C-alpha positions in Angstrom: -12.1 13.9 18.3 -8.4 14.5 19.0 -6.2 15.8 16.3 -2.4 15.8 16.5 -1.0 18.1 13.9 2.2 17.8 11.8 3.9 19.9 14.5 3.8 16.8 16.7 6.9 14.8 16.2 6.6 11.2 15.0 10.3 10.3 15.4 9.4 7.8 18.2 6.8 6.0 16.0 8.9 6.1 12.9 12.0 4.7 14.7 9.9 1.8 16.0 8.4 1.1 12.6 12.0 1.0 11.1 12.9 -1.7 13.7 9.9 -3.9 12.9 9.8 -3.1 9.1 11.5 -6.3 7.9 8.6 -8.3 9.5 5.9 -5.9 8.4 7.3 -5.9 4.9 7.0 -9.7 4.6 3.5 -9.9 6.2 2.2 -6.8 4.3 3.6 -7.9 1.0 1.8 -11.2 1.3 -1.4 -9.5 2.4 -1.4 -6.9 -0.4 -0.5 -9.5 -3.1 -3.3 -11.8 -2.1 -5.8 -8.9 -1.7 -5.0 -7.0 -4.9 -4.2 -9.7 -7.4 -7.8 -11.0 -7.7 -9.0 -7.5 -8.4 -6.3 -7.0 -11.1 -7.3 -10.3 -12.8 -10.8 -9.0 -13.3 -9.6 -6.3 -15.7 -6.9 -8.4 -17.5 -4.8 -11.3 -16.5 -2.3 -9.7 -14.2 -0.3 -11.4 -11.5 2.5 -10.3 -9.3 5.7 -12.3 -10.1 7.5 -10.3 -7.4 6.1 -8.1 -4.6 8.4 -6.8 -1.9 7.7 -3.5 -0.3 11.4 -2.8 0.3 13.9 -2.3 3.0 13.0 1.2 4.0 9.9 1.8 6.2 7.3 4.5 5.4 7.1 7.6 7.5 4.1 8.7 9.5 3.4 12.4 9.2 0.1 12.8 11.0 -2.4 11.1 13.2 -6.0 11.6 14.3 -7.9 9.6 16.9 -11.6 9.7 16.5 -13.9 8.9 19.4 -17.5 8.8 18.4 -19.0 7.1 21.5 -19.4 3.7 19.8 -17.8 0.5 20.8 -14.8 1.1 18.6 -11.7 3.2 18.3 -10.7 4.8 15.0 -7.2 5.9 14.2 -6.3 7.7 11.0 -2.6 7.7 10.1 -1.1 9.9 7.4 1.8 8.2 5.8 4.4 9.1 3.2 6.3 6.4 1.3 8.9 7.0 -1.4 11.0 4.0 -1.0 12.6 1.1 -2.8 10.0 -1.6 -3.5 10.7 -4.5 -5.8 7.4 -5.1 -7.7 7.1 -7.0 -11.0 3.8 -7.6 -12.7 3.2 -10.3 -15.4 0.6 -8.8 -17.7 -1.1 -11.1 -20.3 -1.3 -9.2 -23.6 -4.1 -9.5 -26.2 -1.9 -12.0 -28.1 -1.6 -14.2 -25.0 2.1 -13.4 -24.2 2.9 -12.5 -20.6 4.8 -9.2 -20.4 6.9 -8.6 -17.3 6.6 -5.0 -16.1 8.6 -3.5 -13.3 6.9 -0.9 -11.1 9.6 1.6 -10.0 10.1 4.8 -8.1 6.9 4.7 -6.2 5.9 7.8 -4.2 2.8 7.6 -2.1 1.1 9.9 0.4 -2.2 9.0 1.9 -4.3 8.5 5.0 -5.0 5.0 6.3 -8.0 4.4 8.6 -7.8 1.7 11.3 -11.0 0.8 13.1 -10.6 -1.4 16.2 -14.0 -3.0 17.0 -15.8 -4.2 19.0 -14.0 -3.4 22.2 -13.9 -6.5 24.4 -12.7 -7.3 27.9 -10.2 -10.0 26.7 -6.7 -9.6 25.3 -6.2 -8.0 22.6 -9.1 -5.8 23.8 -10.8 -5.7 20.3 -12.5 -8.2 18.0 -11.1 -7.2 14.6 -9.1 -4.4 12.9 -10.7 -3.0 9.8 -8.3 -1.1 7.6 -8.8 1.1 4.5 -7.2 3.8 2.5 -9.3 6.8 3.4 -7.6 9.3 1.1 -4.9 9.1 -1.5 -3.1 12.4 -1.7 -0.4 11.4 -4.1 0.5 8.3 -6.1 3.3 8.3 -8.6 5.3 5.5 -10.2 7.3 4.5 -13.3 6.6 1.4 -15.4 9.4 -0.4 -17.2 9.0 -3.4 -19.4 11.7 -5.8 -18.5 13.9 -6.6 -21.5 12.1 -4.1 -23.8 10.7 -0.7 -24.4 7.0 -0.3 -23.4 6.5 2.5 -25.9 7.3 0.0 -28.8 3.7 -1.3 -28.5 1.2 1.6 -29.1 -1.2 2.3 -26.3 0.3 -0.4 -23.9 1.8 2.1 -21.5 -1.5 4.0 -21.0 -3.4 0.7 -20.7 -1.1 -0.6 -18.0 -1.1 2.6 -16.0 -4.9 2.8 -16.2 -5.2 -0.8 -14.9 -2.9 -0.1 -12.0 
């Protein structure tokens, strides 16, 4: 296993991510929305009416490359994101009315795991990429009911935060 500490500079990687971020934003926003929305609907009828990760790319702060002798390569990337997304949820209340809630001021630090497997002798040199969130170090955000005060309905703020 090779571990590159925080002392290693990530300016080169972060500058390249900034260049491709508009494309990553569009693709990742669609992927996250289609992956997360079915899970949210299991708890309560929740859909994204708007989901855009924002114009500012996250910053990589650490990387580990794990070689375990198998037919795969595992990369763990530590990432920090405290940027400007535009996310609006439509949450169906007990009385059947959809309540638009804006998710604001998101701060996130975590480690993403990418596994490239199996390694093959054709381009792109691997069969699939599996990705997961290995560790969430910090997740903070603000919720705001669009056109109203979320604290006006007792318990609503806690229920929404618990669902997210």
